[in-house]
C-alpha positions in Angstrom: 0.0 0.0 0.0 1.1 3.5 -0.6 0.2 6.7 1.1 -0.7 7.4 4.7 -3.8 6.1 6.4 -4.9 7.7 9.7 -6.3 5.0 11.9 -8.7 5.6 14.8 -9.2 2.0 15.7 -6.8 -0.1 17.7 -3.8 -1.7 16.1 -4.0 -5.5 16.1 -1.4 -8.0 17.5 -2.0 -10.5 14.7 -2.4 -8.7 11.4 -4.3 -10.0 8.4 -1.9 -11.1 5.7 -2.7 -10.3 2.0 -0.7 -12.8 0.0 -1.4 -11.2 -3.4 0.3 -7.9 -2.3 2.7 -9.3 0.3 1.3 -6.9 3.0 -0.1 -7.1 6.5 -3.2 -5.2 7.6 -3.1 -3.9 11.1 -6.4 -2.1 11.5 -10.0 -1.8 10.3 -9.1 1.3 8.3 -6.4 -0.7 6.4 -8.8 -3.5 5.8 -11.3 -0.9 4.3 -8.5 0.6 2.2 -7.6 -2.8 0.8 -11.2 -3.7 -0.1 -11.9 -0.3 -1.6 -8.8 0.0 -3.8 -8.2 -3.7 -4.7 -11.6 -5.0 -5.6 -10.2 -6.9 -8.5 -7.9 -9.0 -6.2 -10.8 -10.2 -4.0 -11.8 -13.7 -4.9 -14.9 -15.7 -4.0 -13.1 -17.2 -1.0 -12.3 -13.8 0.6 -15.1 -14.1 3.2 -13.7 -17.0 5.1 -12.9 -18.1 8.6 -9.6 -16.3 8.6 -11.3 -12.9 7.8 -14.1 -13.5 10.3 -11.6 -14.2 13.1 -9.6 -11.1 12.2 -12.6 -8.9 12.3 -14.0 -10.4 15.5 -11.0 -11.2 17.6 -8.4 -8.7 16.4 -10.5 -5.7 15.5 -12.9 -6.4 18.3 -15.9 -5.9 15.9 -17.9 -9.0 17.1 -21.2 -7.5 15.8 -19.8 -7.3 12.3 -18.3 -10.8 12.6 -21.7 -12.1 13.6 -23.5 -10.4 10.7 -20.9 -11.7 8.2 -21.1 -15.3 9.5 -24.9 -15.1 9.4 -25.2 -13.8 5.9 -22.2 -15.6 4.3 -23.6 -18.0 1.7 -26.9 -16.1 1.6 -26.1 -12.6 0.5 -24.0 -11.7 -2.5 -20.3 -11.1 -1.6 -20.6 -7.6 -3.0 -23.3 -6.7 -0.5 -21.1 -8.1 2.4 -18.1 -6.1 1.2 -20.2 -3.0 1.4 -21.4 -4.0 4.9 -17.7 -4.2 6.0 -17.0 -0.7 4.7 -20.1 0.8 6.2 -19.4 -0.7 9.7 -15.8 0.4 9.8 -16.8 4.0 8.9 -13.5 4.9 7.2 -15.1 6.1 3.9 -17.7 8.9 3.4 -21.2 8.3 2.1 -20.2 9.7 -1.3 -17.2 7.3 -1.4 -19.4 4.3 -0.4 -21.8 5.3 -3.2 -19.0 5.3 -5.7 -17.9 1.9 -4.4 -21.4 0.5 -4.8 -21.6 1.8 -8.4 -18.3 0.0 -9.1 -19.8 -3.2 -7.7 -22.9 -2.8 -9.8 -20.8 -2.2 -13.0 -18.9 -5.3 -12.3 -22.0 -7.3 -11.8 -23.4 -6.2 -15.1 -20.2 -7.0 -17.0 -19.7 -10.4 -18.8 -17.5 -13.2 -17.6 -14.9 -12.2 -20.2 -14.9 -8.5 -19.1 -14.5 -9.5 -15.5 -11.6 -11.7 -16.2 -9.9 -9.1 -18.4 -10.4 -6.5 -15.7 -8.8 -8.7 -13.1 -6.0 -9.6 -15.5 -5.4 -6.0 -16.3 -5.2 -5.2 -12.6 -2.7 -7.9 -12.0 -0.7 -6.6 -14.8 -0.7 -3.1 -13.3 0.6 -4.7 -10.1 3.4 -6.4 -12.1 2.0 -9.8 -11.3 2.6 -10.8 -14.9 2.2 -14.6 -14.6 -1.1 -14.3 -12.9 -2.3 -11.9 -15.6 -1.1 -14.2 -18.3 -3.0 -17.1 -16.9 -6.2 -15.1 -17.0 -5.6 -13.7 -20.5 -5.1 -17.3 -21.7 -8.2 -18.4 -19.9 -10.3 -15.7 -21.6 -9.5 -17.3 -25.0 -10.9 -20.6 -23.8 -14.4 -19.0 -23.5 -17.0 -19.5 -26.3 -16.8 -17.1 -29.2 -20.0 -15.4 -28.2 -18.6 -14.6 -24.8 -15.5 -12.8 -26.3 -17.6 -9.8 -27.4 -16.1 -7.7 -30.2 -13.0 -7.9 -32.3 -11.8 -4.8 -30.4 -12.2 -6.6 -27.1 -10.2 -9.6 -28.4 -7.6 -7.3 -29.9 -7.1 -5.5 -26.5 -6.7 -8.9 -24.8 -4.0 -9.8 -27.3 -2.3 -6.4 -26.8 -2.3 -6.6 -23.0 -1.1 -10.2 -23.1 1.8 -9.0 -25.3 2.6 -6.4 -22.7 2.6 -8.9 -19.9 4.9 -11.2 -21.9 7.2 -8.2 -22.5 7.2 -7.7 -18.8 8.8 -11.1 -18.3 11.2 -10.5 -21.3 9.5 -13.1 -23.5 9.9 -10.7 -26.5 9.3 -13.3 -29.3 6.0 -14.3 -27.8 5.1 -10.7 -27.0 5.7 -9.8 -30.7 3.3 -12.6 -31.8 0.6 -11.2 -29.5 1.1 -7.6 -30.8 0.7 -8.9 -34.4 -2.6 -10.6 -33.5 -3.6 -7.4 -31.8 -2.8 -5.3 -34.8 -4.8 -7.6 -37.1 -7.9 -7.0 -34.9 -7.4 -3.4 -33.9 -5.8 -1.9 -37.0 -4.2 1.0 -35.1 -0.7 2.1 -34.5 -0.2 1.1 -30.9 0.6 -2.6 -31.5 3.0 -1.5 -34.3 4.7 0.9 -32.0 5.2 -1.9 -29.4 6.6 -4.2 -32.2 9.0 -1.5 -33.3 10.2 -1.0 -29.7 10.7 -4.7 -29.1 12.8 -4.9 -32.2 14.9 -2.0 -31.0 15.3 -3.6 -27.6 16.2 -7.0 -29.1 17.3 -7.2 -32.7 16.6 -11.0 -32.6 12.8 -10.2 -32.5 11.8 -10.6 -36.1 9.0 -8.4 -37.5 6.6 -9.8 -40.1 7.6 -8.6 -43.5 6.1 -5.3 -44.5 4.2 -4.8 -41.3 5.8 -1.3 -40.7 5.6 -0.2 -44.3 2.5 2.0 -43.6 4.3 3.8 -40.7 6.0 6.9 -41.9 9.8 7.2 -41.4 9.2 10.4 -39.3 6.9 8.4 -37.0 9.4 5.6 -36.6 12.1 8.2 -35.8 9.8 9.7 -33.1 9.1 6.3 -31.6 12.9 5.6 -31.4 13.6 8.9 -29.8 10.9 8.5 -27.2 12.1 5.0 -26.4 15.6 6.3 -25.8 14.1 8.9 -23.4 12.1 6.3 -21.5 15.3 4.2 -21.1 17.1 7.2 -19.7 14.3 8.1 -17.3 14.1 4.4 -16.1 17.4 5.0 -14.3 15.6 7.3 -11.9 12.5 5.2 -11.1 11.7 1.8 -9.8 14.4 -0.7 -8.9 17.2 1.2 -10.5 16.4 4.2 -8.3 16.3 2.0 -5.2 19.8 0.7 -6.0 21.2 4.1 -6.8 19.9 5.5 -3.5 21.7 2.8 -1.6 25.0 3.5 -3.4 25.1 6.8 -1.6 25.2 5.2 1.9 28.2 4.0 3.8 29.5 0.4 3.3 27.6 -1.2 6.2 24.3 0.4 5.5 24.7 -0.2 1.7 25.3 -3.9 2.3 22.4 -4.3 4.6 20.2 -2.3 2.3 21.1 -4.3 -0.7 20.4 -7.6 1.2 17.0 -6.3 2.2 16.3 -5.2 -1.4 17.1 -8.6 -2.8 14.8 -10.2 -0.3 12.1 -7.8 -1.3 12.6 -8.5 -5.0 12.5 -12.2 -4.4 9.2 -11.9 -2.5 7.8 -9.8 -5.4 8.9 -12.4 -7.9 7.2 -15.2 -6.0 4.0 -13.2 -5.7 4.1 -12.4 -9.5 4.0 -16.1 -10.3 0.8 -16.4 -8.3 
């Protein structure tokens, strides 16, 4: 989680562990924040014994625990998530209304749309393997569930981006070609062009860039070089660079902690 959460409730002794994000929740406010901002990560098994015990025993909200136990299996999970947010009183009425609208939009969407939304969310969290499993699962659905060519094209495009995230550039290129065939816009072509610049072994289909003006290709190349330069100052590169400024002892300890953090992130990324 990022940002600061001001908590009025007591801090628990035994926090609730969220495996997907590798974080511990220490208060009712943090539980509310997780539910509100990570709806796509919440599976059908979220309302289980572990959560009930955390709410009742750790948060001391025995009334809410009783309600959840009574209604689990009878009410929709979406309704019970809203009950949790309402009882913890961390979000305003307007924010709860917005959350309810999000739940309603999700309930109206098709199976394919729900799967894509979750896969896209996992991708945004850099959990590439989990995202890839869902993208592949979408293509096992019946054709009438896959909606428009545009929808399928976007799935291929996003799958390509997830594959690029794990450096499977050849497979990513194949996905971008499929995306271009369906979407017929420049974005898949741009990604193909960038992959080829990053790895000359990535072969582009003959003639696929012939309709992209040379000026556009030059712009893409220039912007990619700028992105590579900026990458030094963000993410993991920035974390390492910050440690290089510390003394030998703190640098060594910091690098050790950083490696452990990256290992944990890698394990979570594989679901």
